[in-house]
C-alpha positions as CSV (number, residue, x, y, z in Angstrom):
1,A,0.0,0.0,0.0
2,E,1.2,3.4,-0.7
3,P,2.3,5.3,2.3
4,A,0.0,8.0,3.5
5,P,1.1,11.5,2.4
6,A,3.1,13.3,5.0
7,E,1.3,16.0,6.9
8,P,2.7,19.3,5.8
9,A,4.9,21.0,8.4
10,P,3.1,23.9,10.1
11,A,4.1,27.2,8.7
12,E,6.2,29.4,10.8
13,P,4.3,32.3,12.2
14,A,4.9,35.5,10.4
15,P,7.0,37.9,12.4
16,A,4.7,40.4,14.2
17,E,4.6,43.9,12.8
18,P,6.4,46.2,15.1
19,A,4.0,48.5,17.0
20,P,4.1,52.0,15.7
21,A,6.3,54.2,17.9
22,A,4.5,56.6,20.1
23,P,5.0,60.2,18.9
24,A,7.7,61.9,20.8
25,K,6.5,64.4,23.4
26,P,7.4,67.9,22.4
27,A,10.2,69.3,24.6
28,T,9.0,71.8,27.2
29,P,9.8,75.2,25.9
30,P,12.2,77.0,28.2
31,V,10.7,79.7,30.4
32,P,11.7,83.0,29.0
33,A,13.7,85.1,31.4
34,P,11.8,88.1,32.8
35,P,12.6,91.3,31.0
36,A,15.1,93.5,32.7
37,P,13.4,96.4,34.4
38,P,13.7,99.6,32.4
39,A,16.4,101.9,33.4
40,P,15.1,104.9,35.4
41,K,14.6,108.0,33.5
42,T,17.1,110.7,34.3
43,Q,17.8,114.3,33.4
44,P,21.4,115.0,32.2
45,A,23.4,116.9,34.7
46,P,24.5,120.5,33.8
47,E,28.1,121.2,33.4
48,D,28.3,123.3,36.5
49,V,26.5,120.8,38.7
50,A,29.3,120.4,41.2
51,A,29.9,124.1,42.0
52,P,28.3,127.5,41.2
53,P,30.1,129.5,38.5
54,E,31.5,133.0,39.0
55,G,28.9,135.6,39.0
56,A,26.2,133.5,40.6
57,E,24.0,135.2,43.1
58,K,24.5,134.3,46.8
59,T,22.1,134.7,49.7
60,E,23.2,135.3,53.3
61,S,22.4,131.7,54.1
62,G,24.8,130.4,51.4
63,I,22.4,129.5,48.6
64,F,23.9,130.3,45.1
65,S,21.7,130.7,42.0
66,R,21.7,132.0,38.5
67,V,18.7,132.7,36.2
68,L,18.4,130.4,33.2
69,Q,15.3,132.0,31.7
70,E,13.7,135.3,32.6
71,G,10.1,135.2,33.9
72,T,7.0,137.0,32.8
73,G,5.5,137.5,36.3
74,T,6.0,140.5,38.5
75,S,5.4,139.2,42.1
76,H,7.3,136.7,44.1
77,P,5.7,133.8,46.1
78,K,5.6,134.1,49.9
79,A,6.8,131.4,52.3
80,D,3.2,130.3,53.1
81,E,2.0,130.1,49.6
82,K,1.6,127.2,47.2
83,V,3.5,127.0,43.9
84,R,3.5,124.8,40.8
85,V,6.9,123.9,39.4
86,H,8.9,121.6,37.2
87,Y,12.3,120.7,38.7
88,S,15.3,118.4,38.5
89,G,17.8,117.7,41.3
90,W,21.4,116.4,41.2
91,Q,24.1,115.5,43.6
92,T,27.6,116.9,43.0
93,D,28.6,113.9,40.9
94,G,25.8,114.4,38.5
95,Y,23.4,111.7,39.9
96,N,19.9,112.8,39.1
97,F,18.0,111.8,42.2
98,D,14.6,113.3,41.4
99,S,12.8,115.2,38.6
100,S,9.2,116.1,37.9
101,L,10.2,116.0,34.2
102,N,10.9,112.3,34.5
103,R,7.2,111.8,35.6
104,G,5.9,114.3,33.0
105,V,3.8,116.1,35.7
106,P,4.6,119.4,37.5
107,A,4.7,119.3,41.3
108,T,2.5,121.4,43.5
109,F,3.4,122.1,47.1
110,G,3.5,124.7,49.9
111,L,6.8,126.5,50.2
112,N,6.6,125.9,53.9
113,Q,6.5,122.2,53.3
114,V,9.8,121.7,51.6
115,I,13.5,121.9,52.4
116,K,14.7,125.2,53.7
117,G,16.8,125.9,50.6
118,W,13.7,125.7,48.4
119,T,11.6,127.8,50.8
120,E,14.1,130.6,50.5
121,G,15.2,130.1,46.9
122,V,11.8,129.9,45.2
123,Q,10.9,133.2,46.8
124,L,13.5,134.8,44.6
125,M,11.6,133.8,41.5
126,V,8.7,135.1,39.5
127,E,6.2,133.1,37.3
128,G,7.8,131.8,34.1
129,E,11.3,132.0,35.4
130,K,13.8,129.1,35.3
131,R,16.7,129.3,37.8
132,R,19.5,127.0,38.8
133,F,20.3,126.6,42.5
134,W,23.2,125.3,44.5
135,I,21.9,124.5,48.0
136,P,24.3,123.5,50.8
137,G,23.5,120.3,52.7
138,E,22.5,122.0,55.9
139,L,19.6,123.7,53.9
140,A,18.7,120.5,52.1
141,Y,18.7,116.9,53.5
142,G,21.9,117.1,55.6
143,K,25.6,117.3,55.3
144,L,27.6,114.5,53.6
145,E,30.2,112.7,55.8
146,G,32.8,111.1,53.5
147,E,32.1,110.2,49.9
148,L,28.9,109.7,48.0
149,P,27.7,106.1,48.1
150,P,27.8,104.2,44.8
151,V,24.8,103.9,42.5
152,G,23.3,100.4,42.5
153,E,22.7,98.1,39.6
154,N,19.2,99.4,39.3
155,G,20.5,102.8,38.6
156,K,19.4,104.2,41.9
157,R,21.4,105.5,44.9
158,P,20.1,104.4,48.3
159,G,19.2,106.8,51.0
160,R,18.5,110.5,51.0
161,P,20.6,112.8,48.8
162,L,23.1,114.3,51.2
163,G,25.5,117.1,50.7
164,Q,25.3,120.1,48.4
165,L,22.5,119.7,45.8
166,C,22.0,121.4,42.4
167,F,18.4,122.1,41.3
168,D,16.9,123.5,38.1
169,I,13.5,124.9,38.9
170,E,10.8,126.4,36.7
171,L,8.2,128.4,38.5
172,I,5.0,127.7,36.5
173,K,2.5,129.4,38.7
174,I,1.9,130.9,42.2
175,L,-1.3,129.4,43.4
176,R,-3.1,132.1,45.4
177,P,-6.7,132.5,46.5
178,H,-8.8,135.2,45.1
179,P,-7.7,138.7,46.3
180,T,-9.7,139.8,49.3
181,P,-12.7,141.9,48.0
182,E,-13.9,145.1,49.4
183,N,-17.3,145.3,51.2
184,L,-16.8,142.3,53.4
185,T,-18.7,143.6,56.3
186,A,-21.8,144.6,54.3
187,A,-23.1,144.3,50.7
188,P,-22.7,147.4,48.6
189,E,-25.6,149.5,47.4
190,D,-25.6,148.1,43.9
191,A,-26.0,144.5,45.2
192,S,-29.4,142.9,44.9
193,A,-30.9,141.7,48.2
194,N,-33.4,138.8,48.8
195,P,-36.0,138.8,51.6
196,S,-33.9,136.3,53.4
197,G,-31.1,138.8,53.8
198,V,-28.8,137.1,51.2
199,A,-27.4,139.7,48.9
200,S,-25.4,139.2,45.7
201,K,-23.7,141.0,42.8
202,V,-22.7,139.7,39.4
203,V,-18.9,139.9,38.9
204,K,-18.8,138.2,35.5
205,A,-21.9,137.5,33.3
206,G,-22.5,133.9,32.4
207,T,-23.1,132.2,29.1
208,G,-25.8,129.8,30.2
209,E,-29.6,130.3,30.4
210,A,-30.8,127.7,32.9
211,K,-30.4,128.2,36.7
212,P,-29.8,125.3,39.1
213,K,-32.6,123.8,41.2
214,P,-32.0,123.1,44.9
215,T,-32.0,119.4,44.1
216,D,-29.2,119.8,41.5
217,N,-25.5,119.2,41.9
218,V,-23.2,122.0,40.8
219,Q,-19.5,122.2,39.8
220,V,-18.1,125.4,41.1
221,H,-14.9,127.3,41.9
222,Y,-15.2,129.4,45.0
223,T,-13.5,131.4,47.8
224,V,-15.2,132.3,51.1
225,W,-14.1,134.9,53.6
226,T,-15.2,136.0,57.0
227,A,-16.2,139.6,57.6
228,D,-12.7,140.3,59.0
229,G,-11.0,139.1,55.7
230,K,-9.9,135.6,56.7
231,V,-10.0,133.0,53.9
232,V,-12.1,130.1,55.2
233,D,-11.8,127.9,52.1
234,S,-10.9,128.2,48.4
235,T,-10.7,125.9,45.4
236,L,-8.4,128.2,43.5
237,P,-5.0,127.4,45.0
238,N,-5.3,123.7,43.9
239,E,-7.2,124.7,40.7
240,R,-9.6,121.9,41.4
241,P,-13.3,122.7,41.3
242,K,-15.7,121.1,43.6
243,T,-19.0,119.3,42.9
244,L,-21.6,120.0,45.5
245,P,-25.2,119.0,46.1
246,L,-27.0,122.3,46.6
247,K,-29.4,120.9,49.1
248,R,-26.5,119.9,51.4
249,T,-24.8,123.3,51.6
250,I,-25.6,126.2,54.0
251,K,-28.9,127.9,53.2
252,G,-27.3,131.1,51.9
253,F,-25.1,129.3,49.4
254,T,-28.1,127.2,48.2
255,E,-30.1,130.3,47.7
256,G,-27.4,132.4,46.1
257,V,-26.2,129.8,43.6
258,Q,-29.8,129.3,42.4
259,M,-29.7,132.9,41.0
260,M,-26.7,132.0,38.7
261,V,-26.2,130.6,35.2
262,E,-23.3,128.6,33.9
263,G,-20.1,130.6,33.3
264,E,-21.3,133.3,35.8
265,T,-19.2,134.6,38.7
266,R,-21.1,136.1,41.6
267,R,-20.3,137.6,45.0
268,I,-22.7,136.5,47.6
269,W,-23.1,138.0,51.1
270,V,-24.6,135.4,53.5
271,P,-25.9,136.7,56.9
272,T,-25.2,134.7,60.0
273,N,-28.7,133.1,60.1
274,M,-28.2,131.8,56.6
275,A,-24.7,130.5,57.2
276,Y,-23.7,128.5,60.3
277,G,-25.8,130.4,62.9
278,A,-25.1,132.2,66.1
279,A,-23.6,129.1,67.7
280,P,-21.7,127.4,64.8
281,P,-20.0,123.9,65.1
282,P,-16.4,124.0,66.5
283,T,-14.8,123.9,63.0
284,A,-17.3,126.3,61.3
285,P,-16.7,130.0,60.8
286,E,-18.8,132.5,62.8
287,G,-20.8,135.4,61.6
288,M,-21.5,136.7,58.0
289,L,-19.7,135.0,55.2
290,V,-18.8,136.4,51.7
291,F,-18.6,134.0,48.8
292,E,-17.2,134.5,45.3
293,V,-18.6,131.7,43.2
294,E,-18.0,130.7,39.6
295,L,-20.7,128.3,38.4
296,L,-18.9,126.0,36.0
297,K,-21.6,123.4,35.3
298,I,-25.1,122.4,36.5
299,L,-25.3,118.7,37.0
300,S,-29.0,117.9,37.0
301,N,-29.8,115.2,39.6
């Protein structure tokens, strides 16, 4: 008999396909370094920063100065008045420790609130004038013992600026209240009087037509005096008008401003009974008050 055919050998299994490789994870991007802080703005030092030149003016206290630009004003500020200025200050090595020009905004302050050298020096100036000062340390922030400390990597020098200082100052404006008017003790004959006793007189005609109601808010500039000429309050030195709800002011002010139109300036005589009364609060002025009010805007409520 023929032999049975041999069983075919089992086929070898095909090699397995390699599994697809997993996509590589993207590398974590490096964290960017924080940007370096901007270098502080500075004003270049004048050539004569270290010492006043020959011919500079000198005061008895030891302040030197010279005029850089003649002014247009005629009066000088007093020690108790406010001024608006641009200024830059340097130490003797030319380090610019402060400047309103770096900030882009002029500075406003009372002359009795700054270093002694400023109080004295700015009183030499008139509006529109630019002047350079050399102020000894004892009239500034103190004398310097030894050498000036180094300026740090941030471009700043630690501590107060000691020793002699050089300043360039521009006197932009002397901020004064309104000049004291006449007739503070009584309204003049040409003033109009109300039955309440409030009297008023137009100082400058307005451009508006409507008059405020007692429920309105008003934006005003004003100065108020007592009968003996003392300034009680004024918006003029800071040049910032006030917004007031008429119904929350003294009766005489409420009544007087209701006679006004926008753009008008009016002087108002307010008797005691329409002001703070015969027994005013501790911080309120006594007696009759005189207001000079400029009505800038009526803000209907």
